[in-house]
N, C-alpha and C positions, 0 to 999 in steps of 0.2 A: 266416767262411768257409762257403760252401755245399758240402755233400758230395754228389757225384754218385753215389757208390757206397760202401756200408758192408757189408763182409763180416765176419761174427762167428761164430767157433767152428765153421767149416765142416768137416764130416766127411763123407767118402764112402768107403764100404766095398763091395768086391766080394768077397763070401764072406769069406775070411780075409785078403784084401789091403786095406790102408788106403791109398787113393789121395790123399786130403787128410785131414790130421790136425790138428784144432783150429786151423785157419788163420783169422786175422783180419787185415784191413787196410782202410784208407780210401783213397778217391780223391776229391780236391776237384774241383769244377766248374772246367773250363778247364785242369786239370793233365794232364800226360802221365807215366804211370808205367810203368816197365819191369819185366817179370816174367821172371826168369832162373832157370836151373837146368839140370842135366844131362838127357840123354834119360831119360824115365821118371820125372821129378821130380813130375809131376802138373799141369803148366802147362795143357795142353789140357783136362784134366779140370776145372780151375778155370773155364776159359772155358765149358765145356759146362754146368756148374752155374749159372753166372751167367745163361746164356741159357735155362735150363730144358730143355736137351736131355738132361741127366741130372738126376735129382732127388737132392738131398743126403740123406745118412743122418740128419744133424742139423745144427743151425746155422741162421743167418738171413742173408738178403741183402736190403738196402734200396737202392732207386733213388730218388734225390732225396727221401729221407726216408720213402718209402712201401715197406713190406715187399712183396716180390714173390716170396717163397720158394715160394708155392703156385700161382703163375700159370703158364699155358702159355707156350711160346715165342712164339707169336703175340701174346699179351697183353703180354709183356715188350717185344717190338719196338714195339708200339703206345705203350708208356710212354716210349720214347726210347733204347733200347739195341739195337745190332746188331753183327754180327761179320763178319770175313772168315775165310777158311780157308787153311790151309797149301797145299793143292792147290785152285786155283780151281775153282768149281763153276758155270760159266755153262751156259745152254742152248746147246749147241754149234751147233745148226743155226739158231738165231735170230740176228737181226742185233743189233748193239750197241744200236740204238734199241729193239728189241723186248725185249732183256734188261732195259734200264732201265725199260721200260713195266711189266714184271712187278713190279719193285721198287716202282713207284708205286701198286700196289694198296693199299687198295681203290678208290682214285680211278680206276684204269684199268678195274677191273671195272664200276664205275658207267658209265664211258664206253662200254664195250662193250655195255652194256644200253640206255643212253639216247642214245648218240650217238658220234661219232668221238672217238678219243683226242686229247688235247692234245699235239700233236707239238712245240709250242714248249717245253713243260716238259722233254720228253725231250732236245731239242737244247740247251737252256740248261744242264741238269745235266751232259750229256756235255761241253760246252765248259768248264764250271767244273772238270772233272777233267783237261782237256787233250786231249780228242779234237777232231780237225778235222772240219768238216762232211762231208768226203768219206768219213770213216771210219764214219759212222753206219749205213750200209747194209751194211757188211761183216758176215759171220757171225762168231760167236765163234771158230769153228774156224779162221778165217783169221788170227787175231791172234797176234803174238809174245807171249812170256811177260810182258814189261813192260806191254803193252797189256791183257793179261788181268788183271793186277793192278789196272790203272786201272779196268777194267770191274767188278772186285770192289768197289772203292771207290764207283763210281757206283751200283751196285745197293744197296749198304749205305746210302748217303746218300739214295737214293730213298725209303727207308722213313721218312724224317724224323728219324732218330736223331741225337742230339747226343753220345752216348757210344759210342765205337767200340772194339771189341775186335779187335786186329790180330794174327793168328796167322802168324808167320814170313813177313811180307810181302816180305822180301828173298830168300827161298829161290828158287834157280834163275835168278836175274837176273844179267846182265852188270854190270860196274862202272858203265857208263853208265846202265843201267836202275835200278840202286840209287840213283844220284844223282837221277834223275827222280822216283822214288817218295819219296825223302827230301824233296825240294823240295815235293812235293804235301802231305806230312804237315805240313811247316812252314807251308805256306799255310793248311791247314785249322786248324792251331793258332791262327794269327792271326785266323781267322774265328770262333773261340770254341768249337771242338770239344774234347772231352775224350777222352783215349786211355788204354787199357790195352794194352800192347804186349809180345808175346813175340818174341824173335829170338835166334838163335845168332850172328848177325853183330853182335858187341858194338861194334866201331868204328862201324858204321853207326847203331846204336841210341843210343849215348852222347849225341850232340848233340841228339837228339830227345826226351829225357826229362828231367823235373825231378828225379826220384829213381828208385830201383829197390828191388825186394824180391827176395830169393833164396830158393828153396825146394828141398828135397830130400825125396823120398818124401812129398810133401804137407805137410811141416813147415817152418815159417819158420826160415831160417837168419840172415837179416840184412835190415834195413830202414833206408834212409838215402840219402845222396847216392850217385850212381853210383860215384864213386871210392871212397867208404868201403865200399860193399857189395863191390866187386871186391877191395878190400884186406883184407876180413875173412878171418881164418885159416880158419874153417870153410868159407867159400865157396870159397876157393882150394883147399882140400883136396878138396872135393866136386866142384867144377865144373872146376877146372884140374888136378886130380890131384897137387897139391903136398902134401908131407908136413909 
C-alpha cells in the first residue's frame, strides 16, 4: 500500500488554545477519507497545516513518503496536493477559462511570456469537470453555486494535484447540485484521485468515502469505517449531542 499522506503527532497551538492535539492518521493513494467533527473541532486547521497555510507547532507531514512540513504552500502544491475552500475563491471578474488558466501556472506564466496560452488545455480541463463550451467565457460572478464548486475543482486540478482536500464542498448547494458534485467526486475517484474530505452533510459524504476519522478540539475520537465511527459513543456524544 502506497501512502499519499502521513500525519504524525500534529500539534497546533494559538497561545493557550490547542487546535490540533497530537493528531496522527494515514491516507492511502487512491483512498477517500472523511474528516468529521463538530464546529470548532479543528478540521479546517488540519487542512491549513497540510497545505502549509498554517505552520504546525510540532509534528510531521509526509506526502508520498517525502516530508513536506517545512515547505511553502506553493512547494506543496507542486508536490501534488491542493485544496478547495468552504467559500469558493474564484477571481470573480475573470472568465471560467481565465480562472482555470491561473491554476495552470507556471505553464500559463511561461505562455504569457513566450506565446499565447494553450486554450485547448483549459477547455479540456473544463469539459472534464462538466462545463459546456458555452460556459467557458462566463465570468465567475455569473455562475450559480454548483458551478462555482465545479470551478473550484477545475482550478484545483489545474495545479496537477492528485491528492485533493475538499472543505465543505456541499455547503450552500441544492439537492440537485449535491448530486452533481457527488457524481464528479465519484468520477475523479475512478480516475485515481485521492481525497481527504470535510463535510457536515454526512448522508452525502458516506457513499464517497472508504472510511472516516472523527476529531474534537483537535484530538482523535475514532478512526474506522464510516458506520463504526458514527456509531462510536464518544463521537455521538460530541458530534450528535447524545449522552
